[in-house]
C-alpha angles and dihedrals in degrees: 000000000000128000097227116142129216129183124214129200101200132200124174127296137060098285099079089042092054092047091051092047094049093044089052091048090054091054101263123144104232122208112188126201102191123203103241112249091016112060119047120219093215089064089064104041096106098040110032125080089203135007125193128172121221131185117236110274097031090120097149095050092048092054092046089051094059094038092052088055096046094248116156100163122062136182122203115208143153136046123294109195105246090219087064088084084071100043111021106037115122109154124198119219096279090044092051092053090047093053093045088057095053115109090200141002098236113139094235092053095045097049096044090052092047086057090053091052092053091046089059087065096046099261119128128201117228135196108307088217092060110147089010103078089121088063093070111086121209123230114306146085110283098187133075088242114078122207120259122234089258091051092049088057093049093048089051092051088045095051093051090048095047089051091054093051091043090054090054089050092238096123144302102249139067136174116218143175135174092001090303128113115234099179142351126206115256132156093318091073132230100297093052092044091054092049092047089052093052091054093048093047091050092051098046111030116104093192135009116271137161116290124188136190110212126191124185142172121251119269104268089009114208100229086207097075147019100010115180109264131186127179142158091299087061091055092046087053094052090050093050090049095047095239117145106194133063118176125178136180108271121234091015105060122081114221108196118209086012095184094049090045089056091047090053091050090055093045091053096038091241122155109232114192136174107210 
């Protein structure tokens, strides 16, 4: 056992929990600052030395939490509902000053600036996929069902489109068909984007054609935050939406519960491809 310490700023979902569990198994003391309304303390009871919940905007309190526990290295992982900026924002003094200094509320800008604030107090952010490198598939088709020629063309178009919206910091996912964009991910998140696309397609399509969900990393993705993630819930959403293709950027997308995701893809006859 080592006495290394790692801090975790945790949103919702399995990714931060897996990081905490793997870090604990490797002998790290894990200190979790959970986003209130997103991270659940009970998920960390067996792997975190300390868990404390913070509201969005409590920047000073979060930094003090890690400093008081001697933490100098922090990982940020998990979803924070984007709509929380309207309903769950309660900044402390340092947070208020920070928010007032922002030129825009784009995710990329906010998170990079947050890291700068932590760095002032001697706390560095590290790769948010720490301990999860095996969850990033390399190029190839993971499912039993292979893409058709038409689906390959749709995937290529979707990949180009997703990269464009990712560069504009709108989202990381798009749903496309016949060289047309059905939906792009906004504040609602990936699953709702997929379900909305399924409804739009069913209402408007005159004949069946290939539809693909494509998720990518940002150009020049900063590995310290907001990596693209898919999991079993993503496959369930595709199945509900009646969409048969999920493509994601190889080597840069975390696939949580990888074996179970592949099993679901095969169960629902979905083509799952790392591109």
